[in-house]
LOKE-715588 format. One record per residue (C-alpha): residue in one letter; residue number from 0; x, y, z; chain. Coordinates in Angstrom, 3 decimals. Layout:
! residues N
NODE   res     n          u          v          w   chain
NODE     A   NUM          X          Y          Z       A
...
! end
This chain:
! residues 371
NODE   res     n          u          v          w   chain
NODE     X     0    -16.416    -54.696    -10.013       A
NODE     X     1    -13.877    -57.104     -8.534       A
NODE     X     2    -14.789    -57.604     -4.861       A
NODE     X     3    -11.233    -57.747     -2.715       A
NODE     X     4    -12.936    -58.881      0.126       A
NODE     X     5    -14.174    -61.971     -1.705       A
NODE     X     6    -11.053    -62.316     -3.707       A
NODE     X     7     -8.853    -62.704     -0.278       A
NODE     X     8    -11.886    -64.651      1.220       A
NODE     X     9    -12.735    -62.410      4.235       A
NODE     X    10    -15.741    -60.758      5.745       A
NODE     X    11    -15.826    -56.705      4.975       A
NODE     X    12    -15.442    -56.124      8.934       A
NODE     X    13    -12.072    -58.037      8.939       A
NODE     X    14     -9.164    -57.021     10.703       A
NODE     X    15     -6.042    -56.117      9.242       A
NODE     X    16     -4.365    -58.641     10.593       A
NODE     X    17     -6.805    -61.514      9.272       A
NODE     X    18     -6.257    -59.563      5.776       A
NODE     X    19     -2.780    -60.136      5.935       A
NODE     X    20     -3.163    -63.551      6.875       A
NODE     X    21     -5.826    -64.566      4.357       A
NODE     X    22     -3.383    -62.846      1.838       A
NODE     X    23     -0.214    -65.020      2.851       A
NODE     X    24     -2.440    -68.694      2.639       A
NODE     X    25     -3.700    -67.888     -0.645       A
NODE     X    26     -0.520    -66.083     -1.933       A
NODE     X    27      1.516    -69.426     -0.987       A
NODE     X    28     -1.028    -71.639     -2.773       A
NODE     X    29     -1.376    -69.666     -6.075       A
NODE     X    30      2.196    -68.761     -6.540       A
NODE     X    31      3.219    -69.831     -9.916       A
NODE     X    32      6.225    -71.805     -8.245       A
NODE     X    33      3.459    -74.243     -6.384       A
NODE     X    34     -0.108    -73.417     -8.680       A
NODE     X    35      1.815    -73.575    -12.293       A
NODE     X    36      1.944    -70.772    -15.008       A
NODE     X    37     -2.143    -70.907    -15.474       A
NODE     X    38     -2.913    -69.535    -11.809       A
NODE     X    39     -0.882    -66.084    -13.006       A
NODE     X    40     -3.819    -64.134    -12.787       A
NODE     X    41     -5.656    -65.376     -9.915       A
NODE     X    42     -1.928    -64.771     -8.190       A
NODE     X    43     -1.951    -61.122     -9.034       A
NODE     X    44     -5.747    -60.507     -8.664       A
NODE     X    45     -5.099    -61.515     -4.919       A
NODE     X    46     -1.731    -59.108     -4.919       A
NODE     X    47     -3.886    -56.515     -5.835       A
NODE     X    48     -6.841    -57.077     -3.268       A
NODE     X    49     -3.914    -56.925     -0.932       A
NODE     X    50     -2.320    -53.918     -1.513       A
NODE     X    51     -6.098    -51.872     -1.551       A
NODE     X    52     -7.232    -53.685      1.841       A
NODE     X    53     -4.237    -53.422      3.572       A
NODE     X    54     -3.964    -49.663      3.555       A
NODE     X    55     -6.381    -47.867      6.231       A
NODE     X    56     -6.617    -45.307      3.581       A
NODE     X    57     -7.099    -47.158      0.283       A
NODE     X    58     -9.364    -49.756      2.198       A
NODE     X    59    -11.568    -46.406      3.594       A
NODE     X    60    -12.076    -45.023     -0.060       A
NODE     X    61    -12.558    -48.645     -1.640       A
NODE     X    62    -15.382    -49.020      1.230       A
NODE     X    63    -16.813    -46.243     -0.201       A
NODE     X    64    -16.825    -45.981     -3.819       A
NODE     X    65    -15.178    -49.178     -4.884       A
NODE     X    66    -12.491    -49.513     -7.282       A
NODE     X    67    -14.021    -46.425     -9.334       A
NODE     X    68    -13.163    -44.339     -6.185       A
NODE     X    69    -10.027    -45.737     -6.371       A
NODE     X    70     -9.806    -44.560     -9.959       A
NODE     X    71    -11.516    -40.879     -9.308       A
NODE     X    72     -9.492    -37.922    -10.513       A
NODE     X    73     -7.913    -36.241     -7.606       A
NODE     X    74     -5.323    -33.411     -8.258       A
NODE     X    75     -2.168    -34.354     -9.724       A
NODE     X    76     -0.759    -31.298     -8.324       A
NODE     X    77     -2.410    -31.632     -4.718       A
NODE     X    78     -1.835    -34.930     -2.500       A
NODE     X    79     -0.272    -36.965     -5.926       A
NODE     X    80      2.684    -34.780     -6.530       A
NODE     X    81      3.627    -35.372     -2.738       A
NODE     X    82      2.978    -38.959     -3.415       A
NODE     X    83      5.147    -39.294     -6.073       A
NODE     X    84      8.118    -36.788     -4.857       A
NODE     X    85      7.656    -39.280     -1.168       A
NODE     X    86      8.081    -42.295     -3.676       A
NODE     X    87     10.781    -41.073     -5.751       A
NODE     X    88     13.201    -40.395     -2.326       A
NODE     X    89     12.256    -43.683     -0.403       A
NODE     X    90     10.218    -45.887     -2.351       A
NODE     X    91     12.433    -46.128     -5.470       A
NODE     X    92     15.597    -46.113     -2.716       A
NODE     X    93     14.272    -49.090     -0.054       A
NODE     X    94     13.592    -51.156     -3.549       A
NODE     X    95     16.829    -50.767     -4.851       A
NODE     X    96     18.846    -51.079     -1.331       A
NODE     X    97     16.563    -54.352     -1.037       A
NODE     X    98     17.135    -55.800     -3.956       A
NODE     X    99     15.791    -59.079     -5.506       A
NODE     X   100     15.298    -61.911     -3.970       A
NODE     X   101     17.752    -64.796     -3.243       A
NODE     X   102     16.149    -68.045     -5.181       A
NODE     X   103     17.720    -70.264     -2.915       A
NODE     X   104     15.694    -71.476      0.204       A
NODE     X   105     17.457    -73.349      2.959       A
NODE     X   106     16.643    -76.800      3.149       A
NODE     X   107     14.724    -78.582      5.680       A
NODE     X   108     16.524    -80.067      8.877       A
NODE     X   109     16.453    -84.121      8.885       A
NODE     X   110     15.796    -86.127     12.366       A
NODE     X   111     17.499    -90.043     12.719       A
NODE     X   112     17.032    -91.999     15.346       A
NODE     X   113     20.247    -94.395     16.250       A
NODE     X   114     19.875    -97.089     18.661       A
NODE     X   115     22.999    -97.585     21.166       A
NODE     X   116     23.960   -100.596     23.388       A
NODE     X   117     25.243    -98.959     27.344       A
NODE     X   118     28.924   -100.250     25.997       A
NODE     X   119     28.787    -97.700     23.219       A
NODE     X   120     27.706    -94.602     26.088       A
NODE     X   121     30.211    -95.695     28.325       A
NODE     X   122     32.987    -95.307     25.926       A
NODE     X   123     31.637    -93.208     22.874       A
NODE     X   124     31.144    -94.978     19.105       A
NODE     X   125     31.220    -93.946     15.853       A
NODE     X   126     28.575    -94.661     13.336       A
NODE     X   127     27.789    -94.382      9.430       A
NODE     X   128     24.012    -93.286      9.320       A
NODE     X   129     22.024    -93.855      5.928       A
NODE     X   130     19.012    -92.313      5.526       A
NODE     X   131     16.564    -90.486      2.908       A
NODE     X   132     16.091    -86.897      2.292       A
NODE     X   133     15.916    -84.195     -0.272       A
NODE     X   134     19.518    -84.282     -1.998       A
NODE     X   135     21.254    -81.830     -4.752       A
NODE     X   136     20.505    -82.517     -8.588       A
NODE     X   137     22.821    -84.139     -9.773       A
NODE     X   138     22.161    -83.108    -13.443       A
NODE     X   139     21.631    -79.091    -12.647       A
NODE     X   140     23.667    -79.213     -9.325       A
NODE     X   141     21.380    -77.361     -7.777       A
NODE     X   142     21.143    -74.649    -10.075       A
NODE     X   143     17.153    -75.876    -11.378       A
NODE     X   144     18.091    -74.324    -14.808       A
NODE     X   145     19.064    -77.126    -17.567       A
NODE     X   146     22.554    -77.901    -18.397       A
NODE     X   147     24.070    -75.383    -20.547       A
NODE     X   148     21.342    -72.892    -19.821       A
NODE     X   149     21.197    -70.185    -16.687       A
NODE     X   150     18.896    -67.555    -15.360       A
NODE     X   151     18.196    -64.686    -17.567       A
NODE     X   152     17.339    -61.148    -16.185       A
NODE     X   153     14.048    -60.771    -16.260       A
NODE     X   154     12.793    -58.092    -18.845       A
NODE     X   155      9.894    -56.654    -17.133       A
NODE     X   156     11.557    -55.505    -13.828       A
NODE     X   157     15.066    -55.440    -15.791       A
NODE     X   158     16.739    -57.529    -12.602       A
NODE     X   159     15.133    -55.365     -9.905       A
NODE     X   160     12.539    -58.029     -8.841       A
NODE     X   161     10.144    -55.266     -8.272       A
NODE     X   162      7.593    -52.783    -10.145       A
NODE     X   163      6.527    -49.797     -9.617       A
NODE     X   164      2.089    -49.196    -10.074       A
NODE     X   165      0.888    -46.184    -10.560       A
NODE     X   166     -3.081    -45.593     -9.429       A
NODE     X   167     -5.407    -42.627     -9.526       A
NODE     X   168     -7.738    -42.037     -6.577       A
NODE     X   169     -9.498    -38.715     -5.099       A
NODE     X   170     -6.437    -38.083     -3.558       A
NODE     X   171     -4.071    -38.009     -6.373       A
NODE     X   172     -2.029    -40.365     -7.917       A
NODE     X   173     -0.631    -43.770     -5.524       A
NODE     X   174      2.450    -45.392     -6.133       A
NODE     X   175      3.059    -48.940     -4.690       A
NODE     X   176      5.828    -50.916     -5.444       A
NODE     X   177      5.361    -54.892     -5.767       A
NODE     X   178      7.269    -57.699     -6.353       A
NODE     X   179      7.693    -58.451     -9.994       A
NODE     X   180      4.679    -60.722    -11.276       A
NODE     X   181      7.099    -62.309    -13.700       A
NODE     X   182     10.298    -62.873    -12.073       A
NODE     X   183      8.332    -63.006     -8.750       A
NODE     X   184     10.523    -61.043     -7.082       A
NODE     X   185     13.886    -62.763     -8.080       A
NODE     X   186     14.721    -60.596    -10.832       A
NODE     X   187     15.626    -63.655    -13.252       A
NODE     X   188     13.644    -66.023    -14.781       A
NODE     X   189     14.307    -69.730    -15.523       A
NODE     X   190     13.379    -70.646    -19.353       A
NODE     X   191     14.377    -73.830    -19.305       A
NODE     X   192     14.227    -75.866    -16.062       A
NODE     X   193     15.835    -78.690    -15.186       A
NODE     X   194     13.910    -82.006    -16.737       A
NODE     X   195     15.326    -84.371    -13.717       A
NODE     X   196     14.057    -82.125    -10.732       A
NODE     X   197     11.774    -79.954    -12.240       A
NODE     X   198     13.399    -77.102    -11.755       A
NODE     X   199     14.067    -77.883     -7.706       A
NODE     X   200     17.395    -78.445     -7.760       A
NODE     X   201     16.895    -81.243     -5.675       A
NODE     X   202     15.798    -84.816     -5.582       A
NODE     X   203     14.890    -87.537     -3.450       A
NODE     X   204     17.622    -89.640     -2.408       A
NODE     X   205     20.112    -91.396      0.374       A
NODE     X   206     22.588    -90.049      1.963       A
NODE     X   207     25.499    -91.783      4.482       A
NODE     X   208     26.795    -89.443      7.074       A
NODE     X   209     29.738    -90.295      9.520       A
NODE     X   210     28.707    -89.460     12.715       A
NODE     X   211     30.995    -89.565     16.164       A
NODE     X   212     28.571    -89.965     19.121       A
NODE     X   213     30.516    -88.825     22.027       A
NODE     X   214     30.184    -91.184     25.505       A
NODE     X   215     28.462    -89.919     28.366       A
NODE     X   216     25.127    -89.114     26.004       A
NODE     X   217     21.882    -90.069     27.779       A
NODE     X   218     18.281    -91.693     26.161       A
NODE     X   219     16.843    -89.183     24.342       A
NODE     X   220     19.738    -86.388     23.563       A
NODE     X   221     19.879    -84.834     20.011       A
NODE     X   222     23.272    -84.576     18.385       A
NODE     X   223     23.404    -81.974     15.472       A
NODE     X   224     25.622    -82.206     12.365       A
NODE     X   225     25.429    -79.432     10.803       A
NODE     X   226     24.784    -79.051      6.978       A
NODE     X   227     23.838    -82.523      6.575       A
NODE     X   228     20.397    -82.205      6.049       A
NODE     X   229     17.850    -81.708      3.134       A
NODE     X   230     19.144    -80.071      0.114       A
NODE     X   231     18.099    -76.274     -0.524       A
NODE     X   232     15.277    -75.225     -3.324       A
NODE     X   233     17.460    -73.693     -6.196       A
NODE     X   234     20.816    -73.665     -4.813       A
NODE     X   235     19.875    -72.860     -1.045       A
NODE     X   236     22.115    -73.981      1.712       A
NODE     X   237     21.506    -77.437      3.322       A
NODE     X   238     19.572    -78.190      6.767       A
NODE     X   239     21.188    -79.758      9.286       A
NODE     X   240     20.820    -82.813     10.695       A
NODE     X   241     19.720    -84.071     14.091       A
NODE     X   242     20.680    -87.563     15.393       A
NODE     X   243     18.484    -88.701     18.207       A
NODE     X   244     19.879    -91.212     20.675       A
NODE     X   245     18.363    -94.337     21.634       A
NODE     X   246     19.918    -96.494     24.573       A
NODE     X   247     18.805   -100.251     24.529       A
NODE     X   248     18.750   -101.812     27.966       A
NODE     X   249     21.224   -104.022     29.384       A
NODE     X   250     20.912   -107.359     30.911       A
NODE     X   251     23.552   -106.401     33.697       A
NODE     X   252     24.376   -102.976     34.229       A
NODE     X   253     21.920    -99.768     34.682       A
NODE     X   254     23.357    -96.516     34.623       A
NODE     X   255     23.099    -93.963     37.802       A
NODE     X   256     24.209    -90.772     36.176       A
NODE     X   257     28.272    -91.545     35.114       A
NODE     X   258     28.039    -94.489     37.323       A
NODE     X   259     27.238    -97.840     36.294       A
NODE     X   260     25.648   -100.093     38.799       A
NODE     X   261     25.561   -104.250     38.732       A
NODE     X   262     24.447   -106.729     41.612       A
NODE     X   263     26.724   -109.789     42.291       A
NODE     X   264     25.241   -112.278     44.155       A
NODE     X   265     27.406   -114.478     46.860       A
NODE     X   266     26.550   -117.422     49.031       A
NODE     X   267     26.197   -117.137     52.719       A
NODE     X   268     29.580   -118.511     53.405       A
NODE     X   269     31.459   -115.844     51.110       A
NODE     X   270     30.084   -113.210     52.967       A
NODE     X   271     30.731   -114.602     55.875       A
NODE     X   272     34.195   -115.668     55.324       A
NODE     X   273     35.723   -112.883     52.736       A
NODE     X   274     36.528   -113.902     49.240       A
NODE     X   275     37.684   -112.574     45.795       A
NODE     X   276     35.304   -112.894     42.652       A
NODE     X   277     36.556   -112.179     39.301       A
NODE     X   278     33.467   -110.477     37.062       A
NODE     X   279     32.815   -109.490     33.885       A
NODE     X   280     33.010   -105.878     32.996       A
NODE     X   281     32.867   -103.455     30.107       A
NODE     X   282     36.875   -102.907     30.804       A
NODE     X   283     37.106   -107.037     30.654       A
NODE     X   284     37.520   -109.308     33.865       A
NODE     X   285     38.000   -107.456     37.122       A
NODE     X   286     38.400   -109.034     40.579       A
NODE     X   287     36.091   -107.998     43.204       A
NODE     X   288     37.397   -108.515     46.833       A
NODE     X   289     34.698   -109.165     49.341       A
NODE     X   290     35.850   -108.865     52.989       A
NODE     X   291     34.726   -110.808     55.577       A
NODE     X   292     31.462   -110.155     57.435       A
NODE     X   293     29.948   -108.421     54.917       A
NODE     X   294     26.163   -107.840     54.637       A
NODE     X   295     23.741   -108.183     51.942       A
NODE     X   296     23.286   -104.324     50.388       A
NODE     X   297     26.996   -103.441     51.376       A
NODE     X   298     28.576   -101.787     48.085       A
NODE     X   299     32.306   -101.990     46.259       A
NODE     X   300     33.175    -99.267     44.350       A
NODE     X   301     35.705    -99.745     41.344       A
NODE     X   302     36.965    -96.233     40.535       A
NODE     X   303     37.320    -95.289     36.772       A
NODE     X   304     34.959    -98.213     35.324       A
NODE     X   305     31.979    -95.996     34.684       A
NODE     X   306     30.472    -94.277     32.121       A
NODE     X   307     32.522    -91.799     30.283       A
NODE     X   308     31.797    -88.201     31.292       A
NODE     X   309     30.108    -86.108     28.710       A
NODE     X   310     32.229    -83.091     27.460       A
NODE     X   311     34.865    -83.651     30.601       A
NODE     X   312     37.592    -85.729     31.558       A
NODE     X   313     37.503    -89.204     33.040       A
NODE     X   314     34.988    -91.783     33.999       A
NODE     X   315     32.347    -92.281     36.460       A
NODE     X   316     32.735    -95.509     38.829       A
NODE     X   317     31.146    -99.185     39.011       A
NODE     X   318     29.406    -99.813     41.943       A
NODE     X   319     29.201   -103.319     42.687       A
NODE     X   320     25.902   -104.144     45.123       A
NODE     X   321     26.186   -107.535     46.923       A
NODE     X   322     23.431   -109.920     47.715       A
NODE     X   323     24.006   -112.485     50.298       A
NODE     X   324     22.498   -116.100     48.771       A
NODE     X   325     20.939   -117.823     51.673       A
NODE     X   326     20.670   -121.304     51.400       A
NODE     X   327     16.627   -122.811     51.124       A
NODE     X   328     17.343   -126.584     51.468       A
NODE     X   329     19.999   -128.012     53.535       A
NODE     X   330     20.787   -132.008     53.931       A
NODE     X   331     21.084   -133.386     57.126       A
NODE     X   332     24.934   -133.030     57.210       A
NODE     X   333     24.861   -129.094     56.466       A
NODE     X   334     22.192   -128.684     58.950       A
NODE     X   335     24.013   -130.479     61.521       A
NODE     X   336     26.839   -127.893     60.916       A
NODE     X   337     24.888   -124.684     60.858       A
NODE     X   338     23.324   -125.447     64.291       A
NODE     X   339     26.676   -126.610     65.708       A
NODE     X   340     27.609   -123.150     64.412       A
NODE     X   341     24.726   -121.711     66.115       A
NODE     X   342     25.494   -123.156     69.217       A
NODE     X   343     28.948   -122.063     69.181       A
NODE     X   344     28.038   -118.465     68.497       A
NODE     X   345     25.027   -118.491     70.982       A
NODE     X   346     22.326   -117.903     68.391       A
NODE     X   347     20.742   -121.478     68.322       A
NODE     X   348     17.460   -119.234     69.652       A
NODE     X   349     18.090   -115.710     68.622       A
NODE     X   350     15.863   -112.936     70.662       A
NODE     X   351     13.529   -111.648     68.197       A
NODE     X   352     13.441   -107.988     67.962       A
NODE     X   353     12.752   -105.265     65.202       A
NODE     X   354     15.209   -103.453     63.682       A
NODE     X   355     14.646    -99.617     63.224       A
NODE     X   356     14.300    -98.549     59.554       A
NODE     X   357     17.172    -96.333     59.282       A
NODE     X   358     19.565    -99.273     60.232       A
NODE     X   359     17.571   -101.906     58.676       A
NODE     X   360     18.753   -103.824     55.170       A
NODE     X   361     16.452   -102.201     53.002       A
NODE     X   362     17.730    -98.875     54.065       A
NODE     X   363     21.038    -99.437     53.877       A
NODE     X   364     20.333   -101.122     50.336       A
NODE     X   365     18.554    -97.473     49.487       A
NODE     X   366     21.662    -95.439     50.826       A
NODE     X   367     24.020    -97.470     49.119       A
NODE     X   368     22.389    -97.061     45.554       A
NODE     X   369     21.736    -93.435     46.246       A
NODE     X   370     25.612    -92.594     46.993       A
! end
């Protein structure tokens, strides 16, 4: 006598949820599309066990008397007659409405990583990305059938995808509907699978996708390209391609939101006297005007030279933070000139004082970077 609990690999005290999980696990492993035709009998046994144990009443009868109790002769005119009528009006209609299952299964999504420079992020960029994935079989064009052939209607279920099984029980005849074991619910059978793809409709290959990456993307963002992922099984639709962005570090500029920030080192004399300095930006050479008497940490804003705004018009700004370089080594003539300047300004012996934090250099620099 078959032990349905042993077939599903569960204990007799298993819950309905445990029975369902065990059935799904074994059915996937033993499905003829996965395990081959030699596992058909085991696959049928798993389905039979689940049909009995998934129903509370049939499970109770099985627990009381095994498979003999399920076959026991109940009155065909009592509950069995009602079961037949119920199946005729509801089970049959439901099966017809549901129809055979589609062979095609959607392909999986794919993920690739692309590394961008900060310049690419500022302006946006287009890339051709080549990656390896499942692509449609060129021999059968995704049908999974050998060239010149096509799936034929299943003779067991006549294309319905489902079959009905009648079992006698102590309550009468029980009519159940299940996926056709011959066509596995598809309603058709592929008699001659494509040899090049082993009846999958897809093979491993490479694909090149042209991707437009907009300005303003950030490190770690993913761009979805619909329909460019893995090819589906047996003609199913393709998945999507996701392009994950990685931004490399720039030697001069760093990003702060939609702004770019850089540091410009100028000599002490240029800070005191003022000057105009040409710097190289992503937009080419640009002149920076430094006012006389500029303190270290002062920020000069160049409008519209920052990062392109994602899904918005315009660009951020370029913020140039000034770093005043104080000379560390002076010759005698230079020292003499600076001492003379100090005397003229009354600074040859400045009074020592601590500057409050909110007005100090580091505070100003922090505030400038945050502004």
